[in-house]
N, C-alpha and C positions, 0 to 999 in steps of 0.2 A: 273547506279548504284547510290545508295544513301549512304550517309555517315552522319556524325554528327560533331558538334562543341564540343570539350572536355571542361573540367573545366578551362582550361587555355586560351580558345578562339581560339584554333587551329583546323583547318579543318582536319578531318580524315576520312578514309574509311576502310572497312574490305576487305582484300585481302589475298589469299594464295600464297606463294612462294614455288616453287617446284625445288628441286635440285636432284642430283644423289641418295642421301641417304634417303630423306624424304620430306614431305610437312609440312610447318609451316604456321599457321594463324598469320598474322600481322595486325597492325592498324597504317599504316604510316601516318605521317603528310604530308598534301599536301603542297609542297614547290614550289610556283610559281617562285622563284628565282633559282630553280634547273632545268636545261633544259635536264636532263637525264631521265632515267627510274625509277630505284629503288636504294636506298642507304640503306644498311642493317648494323646493328651492327656486328662487327667481330665475336663474339661468335655464333650468329645465322647463319652466313655464313659457319662457320666451321661445325655446325650440319647438314646443308643442303648438304654439300659435293659439293659445286659449282665448276664448271670447268672453269679454267682460259682461257680467250679468247683473251687477249691482254692488251693494256694500252691506256690511253687517257690523254691529257693535259686539266686541268680544271682551271678555274679562281675562286678563293674564294671571299667571300663577301668583304674582305679587299683589293682586287685587286691583291693579290699575285697569282702566277701561280704554279701549282703543278702537278706532274705526278701521275696518279692513275691507279691501276690495275683494269681491267674490267673482270667480270665473266659472264658466260652464265647461265641462269635459265629460268623458266617459271612462269608466274603469272596467277592466276585464280580469276576472279571476277564473282561469281555465276557460270554460265555455260560458260562464255567467257574465253577462254584460249589463251594466247599470249606469245611469246618469249620476254625476257627482258634482257637488259644489266644492270648488277648489279655492283655497286661500294660499297666500305666498309666505315664505319665510326667508330670512337671510342666512339661516343655518344651511349646512350641507346635507342634513338628513331630511327625508320626507317623513311625514307623520300620517297615520291613519287613525281617525277618530271613531267614536262609538256609534255614530250614525251609519257606519258602513257594515255593521254586523249586529245580529240579534243574540248571538251566543259566543262566548269566549272561554276557552279552556287553556290554561298555561301549565305545563308540566316542566318545571325547572329541572327536576332530577332527570327526567327522560329527555330533556332538551327539545320538547315538542310544543307546538302551538296549534290549536284548532279553532277556527271561527266558522260561523254559519250566518 
């Protein structure tokens, strides 16, 4: 799958997230410091009707530890569909973590992103 570099120099891809209520197209920032699947803004998660599946302990960039709720959903990259563990954020940006891909190539000069 191919993505792009946005005007702020952030690597992004286009992906759909599917919950019980609907499917929403998102353009998450690829966050190599996030070892989960997908992190969505709270309002988006409410629209999707995500199903609570548990909780997980996470370490934030400042080293603090926090307990986060985890929701079940599905992601779709073109024709590829896979289950995803979704956490929530108060930010307006969705994030894609390293669990969602096995290969990442970022070409800042060419303004391209490729993940597998």
